[in-house]
C-alpha positions as CSV (number, residue, x, y, z in Angstrom):
1,M,-1.1,2.2,-26.4
2,K,1.4,4.5,-24.8
3,C,1.2,5.5,-21.2
4,G,-1.4,8.3,-20.8
5,S,0.5,11.6,-20.8
6,K,-1.6,13.1,-18.0
7,F,-0.8,10.2,-15.7
8,R,2.9,10.2,-16.5
9,V,3.1,14.0,-15.9
10,E,1.4,13.4,-12.5
11,L,3.8,10.7,-11.6
12,E,6.8,12.9,-12.4
13,E,5.2,15.8,-10.4
14,I,4.8,13.5,-7.4
15,A,8.4,12.2,-7.7
16,T,9.7,15.8,-8.0
17,W,7.9,17.0,-4.9
18,W,9.4,14.2,-2.8
19,M,12.9,14.8,-4.2
20,E,12.6,18.6,-3.5
21,N,10.9,18.5,-0.1
22,S,11.7,15.2,1.8
23,I,15.5,14.8,1.7
24,D,17.2,15.4,5.0
25,E,20.6,16.7,4.0
26,V,21.7,17.3,7.6
27,N,20.9,14.0,9.3
28,G,20.6,11.7,6.4
29,G,17.7,9.8,4.8
30,F,14.4,11.7,4.7
31,Y,12.6,14.0,7.0
32,G,10.2,12.2,9.3
33,E,7.5,14.8,8.6
34,V,6.8,17.6,6.1
35,S,3.9,19.9,6.8
36,N,0.9,20.5,4.7
37,N,2.6,23.7,3.4
38,S,5.7,21.7,2.4
39,I,7.8,22.8,5.4
40,P,10.0,20.0,6.9
41,V,9.9,19.2,10.6
42,A,13.6,18.6,11.1
43,T,13.3,16.9,14.5
44,A,10.4,14.5,13.6
45,E,10.8,10.8,14.2
46,K,11.3,8.7,11.1
47,G,9.1,5.7,10.5
48,L,9.9,2.4,9.0
49,V,6.9,2.4,6.7
50,L,7.6,5.8,5.1
51,N,11.3,4.9,4.5
52,A,10.4,1.5,3.0
53,R,7.8,3.2,0.8
54,M,10.3,5.8,-0.4
55,L,12.6,2.9,-1.5
56,W,9.8,1.1,-3.2
57,F,8.5,4.2,-5.0
58,F,11.8,5.5,-6.3
59,S,12.9,2.0,-7.4
60,E,9.7,1.6,-9.4
61,V,9.8,5.1,-10.9
62,A,13.4,4.6,-11.9
63,K,12.5,1.3,-13.5
64,L,9.5,2.7,-15.4
65,L,11.0,6.0,-16.6
66,G,14.6,5.0,-16.9
67,D,16.0,8.1,-15.3
68,R,19.1,7.9,-13.2
69,K,18.0,10.7,-10.8
70,Y,15.3,8.5,-9.4
71,Q,17.7,5.6,-8.8
72,L,19.9,7.9,-6.7
73,I,17.0,8.5,-4.3
74,A,16.4,4.7,-4.2
75,D,20.0,4.1,-3.4
76,R,19.7,6.7,-0.5
77,A,16.6,5.0,0.9
78,F,18.2,1.5,0.7
79,D,21.3,2.6,2.5
80,Y,19.4,4.5,5.2
81,L,17.1,1.6,5.9
82,R,19.9,-0.9,6.3
83,T,22.1,1.5,8.3
84,H,19.5,2.9,10.8
85,F,16.5,0.5,10.9
86,R,18.0,-3.0,10.6
87,D,18.3,-5.0,13.8
88,K,21.6,-6.8,13.3
89,E,21.1,-8.9,16.5
90,N,17.5,-10.2,16.3
91,G,16.8,-9.8,12.6
92,G,14.1,-7.7,11.0
93,Y,13.6,-3.9,11.1
94,W,12.8,-1.5,13.9
95,W,9.5,0.4,13.8
96,L,10.8,4.0,14.5
97,V,14.0,6.0,14.8
98,D,14.6,9.5,15.9
99,H,15.7,12.3,13.5
100,L,19.3,11.3,14.1
101,G,18.6,7.7,13.1
102,Q,18.7,6.2,16.6
103,P,16.0,3.6,17.5
104,V,13.0,4.9,19.4
105,S,10.6,1.9,19.0
106,R,12.3,-1.5,18.4
107,R,9.1,-3.4,18.1
108,K,8.6,-5.7,15.1
109,Q,5.4,-4.9,13.4
110,V,4.6,-7.5,10.7
111,Y,3.0,-4.7,8.6
112,G,6.4,-2.9,8.6
113,Q,8.5,-6.0,7.9
114,S,6.2,-6.7,4.9
115,F,6.9,-3.2,3.4
116,V,10.6,-3.8,3.7
117,I,10.3,-7.0,1.7
118,Y,8.2,-5.2,-0.9
119,A,10.7,-2.4,-1.1
120,F,13.8,-4.6,-1.3
121,C,12.2,-6.7,-4.1
122,A,11.6,-3.5,-6.1
123,Y,15.2,-2.3,-5.5
124,Y,16.5,-5.7,-6.5
125,S,14.4,-5.7,-9.7
126,L,15.9,-2.3,-10.5
127,T,19.6,-2.8,-9.6
128,D,20.1,-6.6,-9.4
129,N,21.6,-5.9,-5.9
130,K,21.9,-9.4,-4.3
131,V,22.0,-7.9,-0.8
132,A,18.4,-6.6,-1.3
133,L,17.1,-10.0,-2.4
134,E,18.9,-11.8,0.4
135,E,17.5,-9.4,3.0
136,A,14.0,-9.8,1.6
137,M,14.2,-13.5,1.8
138,E,15.7,-13.3,5.3
139,I,12.7,-11.2,6.5
140,F,10.3,-13.7,4.8
141,S,12.0,-16.5,6.8
142,L,11.7,-14.5,10.0
143,L,8.0,-13.9,9.4
144,E,7.3,-17.6,8.6
145,K,9.2,-18.7,11.7
146,N,8.0,-16.1,14.2
147,A,4.8,-14.5,13.1
148,V,2.6,-17.4,11.9
149,D,-0.1,-18.6,14.3
150,G,0.8,-22.3,14.5
151,V,-2.6,-23.2,15.8
152,H,-5.1,-21.2,13.7
153,G,-3.0,-19.9,10.9
154,G,-2.5,-16.3,9.9
155,Y,0.0,-13.7,11.0
156,I,0.1,-12.1,14.4
157,E,0.3,-8.4,14.3
158,A,3.4,-7.5,16.3
159,F,6.2,-8.6,18.5
160,S,8.9,-7.3,20.7
161,E,12.4,-6.5,19.5
162,S,13.4,-10.2,20.1
163,W,10.2,-11.5,18.4
164,S,8.5,-12.4,21.7
165,P,4.8,-11.9,22.2
166,I,3.5,-8.4,23.3
167,D,0.2,-7.2,24.7
168,D,-0.3,-4.0,22.6
169,L,-0.4,-5.2,19.0
170,R,-1.9,-2.1,17.4
171,L,-0.5,-0.7,14.2
172,S,-1.6,2.8,15.4
173,P,-3.6,4.2,18.4
174,Q,-6.7,4.4,16.2
175,D,-6.7,0.7,15.6
176,M,-8.4,-2.0,17.6
177,N,-6.1,-4.2,19.6
178,H,-6.6,-7.6,18.0
179,P,-4.0,-10.2,17.0
180,K,-5.0,-10.4,13.3
181,T,-6.0,-7.7,10.9
182,M,-7.0,-7.5,7.3
183,N,-4.5,-4.7,6.8
184,T,-1.4,-6.6,7.8
185,H,-2.4,-9.7,5.8
186,L,-3.1,-7.5,2.8
187,H,0.5,-6.2,2.9
188,V,2.0,-9.6,3.6
189,L,0.1,-10.7,0.4
190,E,1.6,-7.7,-1.4
191,A,5.1,-8.5,-0.2
192,Y,5.0,-12.2,-1.0
193,T,3.6,-11.4,-4.4
194,S,6.7,-9.3,-5.1
195,L,9.0,-11.9,-3.7
196,Q,7.5,-14.6,-5.9
197,M,7.7,-12.2,-8.9
198,V,11.5,-11.5,-8.5
199,H,12.6,-14.8,-7.2
200,P,10.1,-17.6,-7.9
201,S,10.3,-20.6,-5.6
202,Q,8.2,-23.4,-4.2
203,R,8.4,-21.9,-0.7
204,H,7.4,-18.4,-1.7
205,S,4.6,-19.8,-3.9
206,A,3.2,-22.0,-1.1
207,A,3.2,-19.1,1.4
208,L,1.5,-16.8,-1.1
209,R,-1.2,-19.4,-1.8
210,T,-1.7,-19.8,2.0
211,V,-2.3,-16.0,2.4
212,L,-4.8,-16.1,-0.5
213,D,-6.6,-18.9,1.3
214,Y,-6.7,-16.8,4.5
215,F,-8.5,-14.1,2.5
216,R,-10.9,-16.4,0.9
217,T,-11.7,-18.3,4.1
218,Y,-11.5,-15.8,6.9
219,I,-11.0,-12.2,5.8
220,I,-13.4,-11.7,2.9
221,D,-17.0,-11.7,4.1
222,D,-18.7,-13.0,0.9
223,R,-22.2,-12.3,2.3
224,V,-21.6,-8.6,1.8
225,D,-18.4,-8.5,-0.3
226,H,-16.4,-6.6,2.2
227,L,-13.2,-7.3,4.2
228,R,-13.3,-8.1,7.8
229,M,-11.0,-5.6,9.4
230,F,-10.1,-6.9,12.9
231,L,-10.1,-10.5,14.0
232,D,-9.3,-12.5,17.1
233,S,-6.8,-15.4,17.2
234,E,-9.5,-17.8,16.0
235,W,-10.5,-15.5,13.1
236,V,-13.7,-14.4,14.7
237,D,-14.7,-11.0,13.3
238,Q,-14.4,-8.1,15.8
239,S,-14.8,-5.2,13.2
240,T,-17.1,-2.3,13.6
241,S,-16.7,-0.9,10.1
242,Y,-16.1,-1.7,6.5
243,S,-13.2,0.1,4.7
244,Y,-14.2,0.9,1.1
245,G,-10.6,1.9,0.3
246,H,-9.2,-1.5,1.5
247,D,-12.0,-3.4,-0.3
248,I,-11.0,-1.9,-3.7
249,E,-7.3,-2.1,-3.0
250,A,-7.6,-5.7,-2.0
251,S,-9.5,-6.5,-5.2
252,W,-6.5,-5.7,-7.5
253,L,-3.7,-6.8,-5.1
254,I,-5.4,-10.3,-4.9
255,W,-5.7,-10.4,-8.7
256,E,-2.0,-9.4,-9.0
257,A,-1.0,-12.3,-6.7
258,I,-3.0,-14.7,-8.8
259,D,-1.4,-13.4,-12.0
260,V,2.0,-14.0,-10.5
261,L,1.1,-17.5,-9.5
262,D,-0.1,-18.1,-13.1
263,D,-2.7,-20.7,-12.0
264,P,-5.9,-20.8,-14.2
265,L,-7.8,-22.6,-11.5
266,L,-7.1,-20.0,-8.9
267,K,-8.1,-17.3,-11.4
268,T,-11.4,-19.0,-12.0
269,E,-12.0,-19.4,-8.3
270,F,-11.1,-15.8,-7.3
271,E,-12.6,-13.8,-10.2
272,P,-16.1,-13.6,-8.7
273,I,-14.5,-12.7,-5.3
274,V,-12.3,-10.0,-6.8
275,L,-15.2,-8.5,-8.8
276,G,-17.5,-8.8,-5.7
277,L,-15.2,-6.5,-3.8
278,A,-15.0,-4.0,-6.7
279,D,-18.8,-4.1,-7.2
280,S,-19.5,-3.5,-3.5
281,C,-17.3,-0.5,-3.6
282,F,-18.9,0.6,-6.9
283,A,-22.4,0.3,-5.4
284,S,-21.8,1.8,-2.0
285,A,-18.8,4.1,-1.9
286,V,-19.1,6.3,-5.0
287,D,-20.3,9.7,-3.8
288,E,-22.3,12.1,-5.9
289,S,-19.1,14.3,-6.0
290,G,-17.3,11.5,-7.9
291,G,-15.0,10.6,-5.0
292,I,-14.8,7.4,-3.1
293,L,-16.0,7.5,0.6
294,D,-13.8,6.2,3.4
295,E,-15.8,3.8,5.6
296,F,-19.2,2.4,6.6
297,D,-20.0,2.1,10.3
298,V,-21.8,-1.1,10.9
299,V,-23.2,0.1,14.2
300,S,-24.7,3.4,13.1
301,K,-25.2,2.2,9.5
302,L,-23.7,5.5,8.3
303,R,-21.1,6.1,5.6
304,K,-18.2,8.2,6.7
305,K,-18.3,11.4,4.6
306,E,-14.6,11.7,4.1
307,F,-12.3,11.3,1.1
308,P,-8.7,10.3,2.0
309,W,-6.1,10.7,-0.8
310,W,-5.2,7.0,-0.6
311,V,-8.7,5.7,-1.1
312,Q,-9.0,7.7,-4.3
313,A,-5.7,6.4,-5.5
314,E,-6.5,2.8,-4.9
315,A,-9.9,3.2,-6.6
316,L,-8.2,4.3,-9.8
317,V,-6.3,1.0,-10.0
318,G,-9.0,-1.2,-8.6
319,F,-11.7,-0.1,-11.0
320,Y,-9.4,-0.1,-14.0
321,N,-8.4,-3.7,-13.0
322,A,-12.1,-4.6,-12.9
323,Y,-12.4,-3.2,-16.4
324,Q,-9.5,-5.3,-17.7
325,I,-11.1,-8.4,-16.3
326,T,-14.6,-7.8,-17.6
327,G,-14.4,-5.2,-20.4
328,K,-17.4,-3.4,-18.7
329,R,-17.5,0.3,-19.4
330,K,-19.0,1.2,-16.1
331,Y,-15.6,0.7,-14.4
332,L,-14.0,3.1,-16.8
333,D,-16.7,5.7,-16.1
334,V,-16.0,5.5,-12.3
335,F,-12.3,5.6,-13.0
336,D,-12.9,8.9,-14.9
337,S,-15.0,10.4,-12.2
338,V,-12.5,9.5,-9.5
339,W,-9.6,11.1,-11.5
340,S,-11.7,14.2,-12.0
341,F,-12.4,14.3,-8.2
342,I,-8.6,14.0,-7.5
343,E,-7.9,16.9,-9.9
344,E,-10.5,19.1,-8.4
345,H,-10.4,18.2,-4.7
346,I,-7.2,16.3,-3.8
347,K,-4.3,17.8,-5.7
348,D,-2.6,20.7,-4.0
349,Y,-1.8,23.1,-6.8
350,E,-0.2,25.7,-4.5
351,N,2.2,23.5,-2.4
352,G,2.4,20.4,-4.5
353,E,1.6,16.7,-3.9
354,W,-1.9,15.5,-2.7
355,L,-3.9,16.6,0.3
356,W,-4.6,14.0,3.0
357,F,-8.3,14.7,2.8
358,S,-10.2,16.4,0.0
359,R,-11.1,20.1,0.2
360,I,-14.7,19.0,0.8
361,C,-13.6,18.0,4.3
362,D,-12.6,20.2,7.2
363,V,-9.3,21.9,6.4
364,S,-8.1,21.3,10.0
365,R,-8.1,17.5,9.2
366,Q,-5.2,18.0,6.8
367,N,-2.4,16.3,8.7
368,Y,0.8,16.5,6.7
369,K,2.2,16.0,3.2
370,A,4.8,13.5,4.4
371,G,5.0,11.5,7.5
372,C,4.8,8.0,9.1
373,W,1.5,7.3,7.3
374,K,1.8,9.4,4.2
375,G,4.4,8.7,1.5
376,P,4.5,8.5,-2.3
377,Y,3.1,5.0,-2.2
378,H,-0.6,5.1,-2.8
379,N,-0.8,8.0,-5.3
380,G,2.6,7.2,-6.8
381,R,1.7,3.6,-7.2
382,A,-1.6,4.5,-8.8
383,M,0.1,6.6,-11.4
384,I,2.7,3.8,-12.0
385,E,-0.1,1.2,-12.4
386,V,-2.1,3.4,-14.7
387,C,0.9,3.9,-16.9
388,K,1.8,0.2,-16.9
389,R,-1.8,-0.7,-17.8
390,H,-1.6,1.7,-20.8
391,V,-4.6,3.9,-19.9
392,E,-4.9,6.8,-22.4
393,T,-6.0,10.2,-21.1
394,G,-9.8,10.4,-21.7
395,F,-9.7,6.7,-22.9
396,E,-10.0,7.8,-26.5
397,E,-8.6,4.6,-27.9
398,L,-10.4,2.4,-25.4
399,E,-13.7,3.8,-26.4
400,K,-13.3,2.4,-29.9
401,T,-13.1,-1.1,-28.5
402,A,-15.2,-0.9,-25.3
C-alpha cells in the first residue's frame, strides 16, 4: 500500500507551517515562541527540546519525502544546536538560551540530552554526517557515566552544568520533584533505540535492554496496565495520576525498541505488556467525542476532561501499532475516531498547525503554537509513522483483509 494521501498532505502542511512561521532570520535558528495566532515572539528564550525536535522532524521528513528544502531546515537546526547549546567544556547541551543564543540555563536535563541523541541519529541517517553520530555517541557516554544511579539503577533527572547533583530536578514547574520519572526514561529509551538503529553495537544494545528492564520491573504497573509517573531513588512510586497519553506512547516506543533489538524472546515477553498499555488506554481514555483524555487522578478518581494535541497524535500511532500486532479491528476503529476528532477539534484551519488543546476545552488554555514544549514532534511524528506503516485513508484496502 502507498502512504495514505490524507496523512501525507497533513505532514506536508505541518512542515510548511514550521518553515513559514518559526525561522528566526534576525538572530538565527528558530523563534523561541510563536503565538496561537502564528505571531512570533522575537525575544522569547529558546529551549533545547524544541530545537532538538526541529532537527529530528526535518531530518525525518527530508528522508521520507526526499525533498531538499526540508534538509536545509535540518541543516539549520543542526548548526544552531551545536553552535549555541553545546557545552564545549563539560560536555552535553544546555537547557535554555536567550533569543540571541546565549545560555540562560546551563543545567543538564537528561530528558533534553536524550532528545539531542534522538535528533542527531536522525540527521546522521539522512546525511551520513559523522559529526552527528560522534556527538550522539558522546552524549550517550556522558549519560552512562554521569546520570545512572549506581546503587538502584535508572537515570537521575537532572544535573548542574558540570554534571554535579542538584536539588531541583524537575523538568517543568508542573512536575513533582523526584529523582526518577517515567517521562525521562521513555525518552532515554527512544534515544537509545535510535542509536542502536543507526549504529548497532553491543554497548548500545546492552543499555537499551537495561532501559527496557527498568520499564518492565519498575515503571509499568502491571496491576492496572499504567505507567508510574514519578519515583523516588529506590523506585517507590510517588505518582498521583496516570497519563493516558504516555501509556499509549510507551506502548509503541517499547515495541519499536524490541523490533530494533530483533530478539524473539523479548518480543514474546513484552507483547502482553505492550498490549496491556494499549488496552488500558482503549478501555479508559476514549471519550464519547472520539478523542483521548489526558489523565486520571488517582486521588479524586476523576478523569481529566482535556484533550491535548500530543495525546491524540500518540494515540494514532499506538493504536495502529496494536492493530499491526494483533490484527484486531477495534484498534483501527479507535484510530479512525481519533483522526476524526483531530480534524474536527484540534487542527487550526485559520492559522495553521494544531491547537494545544481541543476546541472542546477553554480557549484561554491555548498556550502557543510553537515553544519550549510544543514543536513538530508529536503530530509530525504521528504523520510520519502513519505514512511509514502504509495506512490508507479510510482503510479501504485494510478492510478487505481485516
